[in-house]
N, C-alpha and C positions, 0 to 999 in steps of 0.2 A: 817744696816748691811754693813760690809766692802766689797767693790767690789773686785772681783778676778783680779789680775794683768794679763793683756792680753799678748800674746806672738806673736811677729812679725817675719816674714822671708822676705827677699828681693830676688827677681829674677831679674837679670840684674845688673852687677857690673860696669857699665860705669860711666860717669861723674855725672849723677844725683843721683846715689844711695847714695852718701855721704850726700846729703840734707836730705834724708829719715833717714839715720842712725843717723844724728845729731838731727833730730826731736824726734826720739825714745829716744835718750839719755836725751834730755831736759824734756821728759815726763816719766822719769824713775819710778816715783811712780805709774804710771798707766799701763805702757807697757814696755816690754823688748825685745831686739833683740836676737834671739836665733839661727839664721842660715842665710846664704846667698847661692845663687846659680847662676851659669852662664853657658852658653853652651860652653864657653871656660874655661877649667879646671884651667889653669894657672891663669886666672883673678879671678876666684872664690876663689882659694887658697890664692892669694895675699890679697883680700878683707877680707876673713875670718881671716887671720892672723892679719891684721891691726885692725880688730874690736873685735878680741878675741872670735869668735864664730865658730862652725863647718861650713864647706863649702861642697857644693854638685855640681856634674857635671850635670847641667841641671835641669829643672823644674820637670821632671818626678821623678828623684831621690829624690828631695826635698819633693815632695808630697808623695812618698812611705814611707819616714820617718814620715812626717806628724804631728810632735809634735808642732804645732803652731796654732794660731787663725786667724791672719791677713796676707794676702799675699800682699806685696808691689810690684807692677808691674812696673819695671824700664827698660824694654827691648826697642828695637827700636819700633817706633810708630805703624808700621804695624803688630806687634805681640802682641799688648796690649790685644785685644779681645781674641785671641787664648789662651794666658796665663791666662787671667782672667777667661775664661770659664772653663779651667781645674781646676783652684783653686776653683771656685764656686761649681763645680761638686764634689769636695772633701770636701765641707762644710766649706771652708775658706771665711772669709770676705775679700773684695778687696779694696785696696787703689791703684788706677791706675794713673800713670803719664798722663799729657796731651799729645796729645788729647786722647779722649776715644778710638779711633782707627782712621784709615784713610778712611774707607768706611762706609756708613750708614748701609748696611747689617751686617757688622761685629759688629758695635756698637749695633744694635738691638739684635743680638745674645747674646752679653754679658749681656745686660739689662735683657733679657729673662732668661738667665741661673741663674743670681743672684736672680731673683724673684722666679724661680722654686725651687731653693735650699734654699730659705728663708735666704739668707745672705745679708749683707749690701754692697753697692757699693758707693764709694766716688772717684770722679775724681778731680785731682789737678787743681785748678784755683785760685792760692794763692792770687792774687790781690783783689779778692772779699772781703777778710778779712781785707784789709787795712783801716785805719781810713778815708782816703779820699773817698773811695767807700762807706763805711758805712754812712758817712755824706751825700753823694749825694743820696743814696737810701732813707735815712730818709727824706730828703727834698722833694724828688719826691713823696714819699708816703703821705707826709703831704700836698701836693698840692702847695708847694711854687714856683715851676717852671711854674705852669699853664699848658697850652696845649703845648706839646712838638712840636718844630718846626724843629730843626736840630741837628744832632749828628755827631761827627767826631772822628775816631780812627786813630792814626798815630803811626807807629813803624819805626823809621829811625835808624836801627842798622847796625853793620858791622861785617862780618865774613870773615876771611882770606881764601884763597884757601886751606891752610893747614888744616883748620877746616873741610872742605868738604872731603879732601883727607884722613883724619884721620880714617875714618870708611867706609867700603864698602857699608853700607846701607845709608849713608848720601847723600842727593841730589838725591835719587831715588824715583820714584812714588810708587813703591811697598812697601817699608819699611819706608820711610820718609813721604810719602803721599802727598808731596808738599814741597815748599821751605820756603821763608820768611813768608808767611801767615800761613801755617799749623804749622810750627815749632816755629817761633819767635813771630808772631803776634797773635797767638791764644788767649792769655790771654786778649788782648784788644778787640779782636773780641767778646769774651764772655761778656766783660763788656759793650760794645756797645749794644749788643742784650739784655742783662739783663736790662739795663736802658731804652732803646728806645722801646722795645717790639717786637712782631712778625713782620716778614718781608714779604712784598708783592712781590717785584721783585728786581733783581740786574742786572747791566750791568758793565762789567769789561774788563780790558786789562792787559797783563802782558808780561814780557820778561826775558831773561837771558842775562844780559848786561856786567857784570864785573867778572864772574867766568867761569872757564872751567871744563870740565869733570863732569858736573852735568846735570840731566835731567829736573830739576825743576826750578821754577822762582827765581830770586833774586830781583825782583821788581814787584809789582802789585798794581793796583789802581782800585777802584770800586765806583760806585754811587748806592745808595740804596733808595728804596721807602718802607716806613714802612706802616703797615696796618692802623695805626692811622692817616695817612696823612702826617706825618713828612717825611723829606728827610734826607739823610746822605751820608757821604763818608768814605771810609776806605782806608788806604795805608799801605803797609808793604814792607820793603826792608832790605837786608843784604849787600847793596852796598854803604852805606853812611859813608864814612871815616870821623872821626874815630869812629863813633857811637854816636847817640844822644838820648835824652830822649824820652820815650814813652809818648803820651798824649791822653787824652780823653776830648772832649769839648761837652757840652750839652747846648742847648739854648731852652728856652720856652717862652711863651707869657708874663710870669711874672718874669723871672729871667734867669741868665746864670751862669754856673759853668765850670771852667777849672781845669783839673787835670793833673799834671805832675808827672811821676814816682809814681803814686798812692797817691800823696799829693794834697790837695786842694790848688791851687795857686790863684784862683779868684772865688768869689761867691758874687752875688748881686741880690737882689730880690725887686720887686715892690709890696708894700702892698696895694696900692690903695688910701693911705692917702696923698701921696706926691703932692705938688702943681705942676701943669702941665704947660708947655709952648709949643709953636709949635715945639720947638726943643727937647722936652723931659722933664726931671726932672729939677726943679730949684735947683741949688746948687749941692753939692756932698753928697750923702747919706753916713752915717757912715760906715766905713769899717767893714767887717765881721771879727770877732775874733773866731778862732777855737783852742781850747786847749792853749789859751794864745798867739797865734801867729797871727800877722796881715796877712790877706790873700788876700787883694784886690790890691796889688801893684805888677804888673808884673815885675817891675825892681828888686824886691826882690826875685823873684822866684828862687828856688833851682835848679840849672842846672846840678848838679852832676849826673853822670851815675853810680856811685858805688852802688853795691848791686842790680842792675837791669839787668846786663848782656848785656849792649848795645854793648860792644866790646868783652867781654870775657864770654863765657857760664858758666864758673865756678864762676863768680862773682855775684852770685844770693843769696840774703838773704833767709834763711830758715824759717823765722818767719811765712810765710804763710803755709809751710808744717807742722809746729808745730800746727797751728790752724786747719788744715784739719785732722791731726791724732787725735787731741783732740776731734774734733767733731765726728769722726768715733767711737772712743772708747766710748764716751757718748751715742751714738745712739745704739751701740751694747748692752750696759747695759740696756738702757731704752726702746729699741724697736722703737724709733722714726725714722723718715726718715732723711737721711743725708742731709746736706746743699747743697752740690754739687753732687746730685745724677745722675744716668744715663740719664734720660730724660733731665735734665738741661744741662748736658755736650753735649748731642746730638744736641742742638740748635746751638751751636757754630760750630760744625762739619758740620751741614746742610748748614749754611751760607758759610763756606769755600768751600764746594763742589759746591755750586751754583756759587760762584765767579769763580772757575776754569772752570766750564762748560761754563759760559758766555765768558770767555777769550779765550777758545779753539774754540768755535763755532762762536764768533762774534755776538751773539744774546743775547737779554735780557732774563733772566731766571726767571720764575715765581716760587714762593714758596707757600705751602710746596712742597718739592720734593718727588717723588716716589723713594723709595730705589732701 
């Protein structure tokens, strides 16, 4: 039986709404954009005209109209849960931009509202869908890395002062929820937690060193103790001129994987059959080939920052958004759980909140946190 085409509406017509609109366009056989809304009427009108759909002054007006199935929440981070809850209570499925919200109580309220209204919730963490992360997760599940030893997440990005000045909510604890870690580093925080597993404790330090008129950090560093005994570090900054690649490194007792901009740049595993010397393996194991590309030569690593937003928040590929929307549409039809559901998205938020608590108090913070 042919599935009904779903109808999407976007609330929040800032920078990121275009990625959602493009994703909807690419999946036009399954979903269509039918409306946009923003609390600033002029911005809603401009987006509606550009996209060729009706516009509404605010979420309440959009929900009063109500002729759609999926609400894309593209508002400031601190409003994600409030908007999502209204949508869920109106029976709409929710595709929420990252992070799920900026506080754990708000995230929990959104998760509960979606469950109570029997609607799907998917939170954007687009790098999980990348080939690099899918390869890494497969190798992990197959046991090729052995026991996990160390994980590192690094986001060395750059944002101008004008970026923070461009919106009154940017750089505030209330609506941005944090700085470099909450806004820019959240994707690689999610990937670190996804691969390395539950966290036992964190110790962190942070500062605001190169920007003015913001409340939040533009650089943060943390050390992590995982429940499985592994250790790790994470670092995020918007002060690194001109903006560099994001990276994730995972080391196990049987192998190592380095990912840059969601691409595997190095992967090597010990099978147990290699001749051993006191210095390690004899000779050089054959390089790994993924999708026909040599992966074990760091000198050949792709260092481009295009499509990742290292210096420009608009320069972000929407391929991950397409994957998220496709997953959500399939789950709406099948009844299955979404790939990046509310509880999964909460893990990254919990780690970020723990990092901020540690940096503010100067104390190591134990997890899980009480909301």
